[in-house]
N, C-alpha and C positions, 0 to 999 in steps of 0.2 A: 186521410191515409197517414199513418205514423211514419215520420222520417227517421231513417237509420243514420245517425251521425257517424262519420268515419273516425277511425282511431286518431288520425292526425288532427281533426277538428276538436275532439275531446281533450287531447293532451296539449294542444295549443292554448285552449282556454285554461286548463289547470296550470300550465307554465306561466300564463299571464297573471293568474291570481297568486301563485305560490313562489314563483321564480323557477327557472329550469333546474337550478342546483338543488333546491329543496324538493322539487317534484321527483327528481331522479332518486333521491333517498326514499321518499314515500313509496314510489313505484317498486322499489326493491324490498319493501317491508313484507314480513311473513308472520301473520297473526292467526292463532287458533281462538275461536269463540265457542266456549262450552256452555250450552244453554241458550236457546234462541227465543226466549220469552220477552218480557218487558225490558230487561236489561240488554240481553244479547241482540235482539232485533234492532234496537236503537243504536247500539254500538256498531253493528254491521252497516247500518245505513250511513253513519257518520264516516266510517273508514272508507266505504265505497265512494262516497261523495268527494273525498280528498284524494282519491286515486291510490290508496294502499294496494299494492299489486297482487298480493297473495293472501287469500282468506281461506281458513279451514273451519267450516261450520259443522258443529257437533250437537245433535239432539236426537232422542229416540221418540219424541212425542208428536202427536198430531194437533193441528189447530182446533181449538174448541171455542164455542160462542162466548164463553166467559173470558177468553183471551182478548177479545176485541176492545175491551175498555182501556188497554194500555200497550198492547203489542202491535207491531207494524204489519198487521195482516188485514184482510178484507173478508166480507161475507163469503165470497166465492172460494176462499181458502179453507173454510171449515171442513174438517175431515181429511185434509191433506197433511202429509208429513211436513213438519216445520222446515226441515232441511230443503225439501223440494220447493215449498212455497216461497221461502225467503230467497233462495237462489234465483228464482224467476223474477222476483221484484228487484233484486240488486242488479241483475243483468239489464234491466230497463234503464238503470242509471248509468252503468258503464259496462258494456258487454266485453270489454277488452282486458278486464282483470281476470286473474286465475282464481276460480272458486272450487275448492274441494269440499265434498260433503261426506259425513259419516252418520248414518241414521242408526245410532247405537246408544245404549246407556253406558256412561263412563263407570268402570269398575276398577278395583285394585288390579285385576288381571290384565286389563287392556290399556292402562295409562301409558306404560312405556312405549307401546306400539303406536298409540294414537297421536302422541305429542312429540315424537322423536324428531320430526322435521320442522317444527315451528320455533321461531326465535322468541316470540312473546305469546303468553297464554292469558286469555281473559276468562276469568271465572264469572259466569252469569246465571247461576242456578238460583231457584227460589226455595230450595229445600236445604235446611241447615246441614243435614247429614251428607248430602251430595257435595255441598260447599267444602266441608271439612275433609272429605275423602280426596277431592281434587287438589285442594291447597296442600295437604300433607303429602300427597303422592308426588306432586311437582317438586316440592321442596326436597323430598327424599331422593327421587330419581334424576331430577334435572335442576340441581341447585344453581346452575349457571344461567338458566333461563329467567327472563323477566316475567313476573306473575302479577296481574292486576285483578283484584277481587273487590267484592262489595258486600256491605252489611249495614242494614238500617236505612230504610227509605220509604216505609209505609206511611199511609195517611196523607195529611195536608198541612203538616207542620212547616216551619220556616225553611225555605230553601237554603238559607245561610248556615244552617246546622249541618248540611252535607258538605264534607271536606274530603280531601285526599291526604292520606298520611303514608309515609314511608315506614314500614314496620321493621323490615330487615333490609339488607343490601339490595336484594332483587325482588322484594315483595311489597306491593303497594295496596292499600285498602281504602276504598271510597265509601262514603255514607256517613250516617251519624253514629253508627255502631250500637244503637240502642233500640230504635223504633221497629218493633216487629208487628206484623199484621194482627189485627184484633177486630172484634165486632164493631162496625161503624168506622173503623180506621184501617181499612184494607189497602191493598196496593192500588194506587191511582196514577193515571197517566202522567200528570205534571211532575210529581216528585220522583217517580221512577225514572222519568226521562232526564231529570237533573242529575241523578246519580249515574245514569248511563253516559251522560255527557262528560262527567268527571272521569269515568273509565276510559272513554274514547280519547279524551284530551291527554290523559296520562300515557296511553299507548302511543299517541302521536308524538309526544315529547320523547318517549323512550326510543322510538324509531329514529328520531332526529338527534339522539345522543344527549338529551337533557334528562338527567336522572334525579336531580334534587327537586324536592317538592317546595 
């Protein structure tokens, strides 16, 4: 029988690892994750594990068998909306964080409404047009918000070529900025996860007030 840990037990453990002062700031964090595939599902796992208190999960898609090579889903989730599947998994890690979901496609028309309440936006799409739409929209409508994006993580090249760069005051880009998926050099779990970890770590630093790369 699965034991349900109390909120006090979970946060006592987080406080022990992070310190009560740091954990208080993480618990107040408010992050939107747009795209719940290889990048977004890994980012969500990391932020949930450190107790970021408010997550906003955005994706219109369902889990497909081809997602299982790199995304944080299981066979029983195939056919489920990613928002629903991922939320159920995150709640197994920490059922006491606030998780909002929007099962919609991000468009020029809904950007302002979708992201108005989030302090940090994580771009985690695998479609270049969707990436550009979100990045440009956030920079236009919410220039004060922190934006963490990714570009270049396909294949099995060196992990050391994936880095985090500060592009503008509030815009950070993770990846090698070059490697796009191609035949025999597609999106693979290890390198995508490395890039997702860069995104999650930069988001963590921004929540804690560390803005320099």
